[in-house]
Rosetta silent file (secondary structure, phi, psi, omega in degrees, C-alpha in Angstrom):
SEQUENCE: XXXXXXXXXXXXXXXXXXXXXXXXXXXXXXXXXXXXXXXXX
SCORE:     score description
SCORE:     0.000 S_00000001
   1 L     0.000  139.137 -179.287    0.000    0.000    0.000 S_00000001
   2 L   -81.049  120.526 -176.795    1.229    3.482   -0.882 S_00000001
   3 L   -66.300  -32.019 -176.027    1.673    5.518    2.310 S_00000001
   4 L   -65.198  -37.737 -175.499    1.282    8.865    0.513 S_00000001
   5 L   -92.707    0.432 -178.148   -2.242    8.140   -0.706 S_00000001
   6 L   -74.475  132.482  178.355   -3.475    6.452    2.495 S_00000001
   7 L  -127.997  134.473  179.481   -6.324    8.275    4.212 S_00000001
   8 L   -64.498  142.570  178.401   -7.848    7.295    7.555 S_00000001
   9 L   -58.742  134.648 -172.891  -11.474    6.183    7.295 S_00000001
  10 H   -63.149  -40.421 -178.894  -13.703    9.203    7.924 S_00000001
  11 H   -60.453  -40.021  179.607  -16.072    7.424   10.323 S_00000001
  12 H   -63.791  -43.172  179.720  -13.198    6.423   12.586 S_00000001
  13 H   -62.418  -43.421 -178.984  -11.892    9.991   12.715 S_00000001
  14 H   -64.502  -46.088 -179.332  -15.357   11.343   13.554 S_00000001
  15 H   -64.112  -41.952  178.998  -15.986    8.772   16.304 S_00000001
  16 H   -63.279  -42.755  178.377  -12.537    9.339   17.811 S_00000001
  17 H   -62.513  -45.238  178.225  -13.049   13.118   17.779 S_00000001
  18 H   -61.100  -40.308  179.891  -16.470   12.788   19.415 S_00000001
  19 H   -62.756  -45.283 -179.439  -15.008   10.472   22.058 S_00000001
  20 H   -64.099  -44.553  179.199  -12.214   12.924   22.896 S_00000001
  21 H   -61.508  -43.389  179.336  -14.621   15.869   23.059 S_00000001
  22 H   -61.081  -43.781  178.827  -16.971   13.874   25.302 S_00000001
  23 H   -61.027  -44.487 -179.684  -14.119   12.966   27.668 S_00000001
  24 H   -61.954  -44.259 -179.060  -12.991   16.599   27.900 S_00000001
  25 H   -64.355  -44.553 -178.976  -16.547   17.791   28.609 S_00000001
  26 H   -65.645  -44.130  178.312  -17.178   15.140   31.261 S_00000001
  27 H   -65.476  -40.397  177.997  -13.868   15.729   33.045 S_00000001
  28 H   -62.485  -40.889  178.183  -14.369   19.497   32.865 S_00000001
  29 H   -63.193  -45.508  179.042  -17.847   19.142   34.336 S_00000001
  30 H   -62.812  -40.893 -179.204  -16.566   16.956   37.184 S_00000001
  31 H   -65.436  -45.404  179.373  -13.726   19.388   37.871 S_00000001
  32 H   -65.129  -36.946  176.079  -16.007   22.426   37.948 S_00000001
  33 H   -62.065  -44.134  179.605  -18.427   20.585   40.246 S_00000001
  34 H   -62.161  -43.765  178.357  -15.552   19.757   42.566 S_00000001
  35 H   -62.565  -41.759 -176.975  -14.384   23.383   42.573 S_00000001
  36 H   -70.069  -20.060  179.464  -17.866   24.685   43.293 S_00000001
  37 L   -94.926   11.373  172.971  -18.162   22.318   46.287 S_00000001
  38 L   128.281    8.527  171.100  -15.095   23.602   48.025 S_00000001
  39 L    90.391 -173.324 -171.817  -12.020   23.200   45.915 S_00000001
  40 L   -87.848  -33.937 -174.210   -9.219   20.747   45.492 S_00000001
  41 L   -95.014    0.000    0.000   -7.656   20.860   48.944 S_00000001
């Protein structure tokens, strides 16, 4: 297979991007909840 012409399947890229965005949103939400309840320490 020619490496120059290889393109990642579009569906995989979309699902991976959605997964990363979802993780960031969920962790951010948990972090902000923790901060609003009295902080890290």
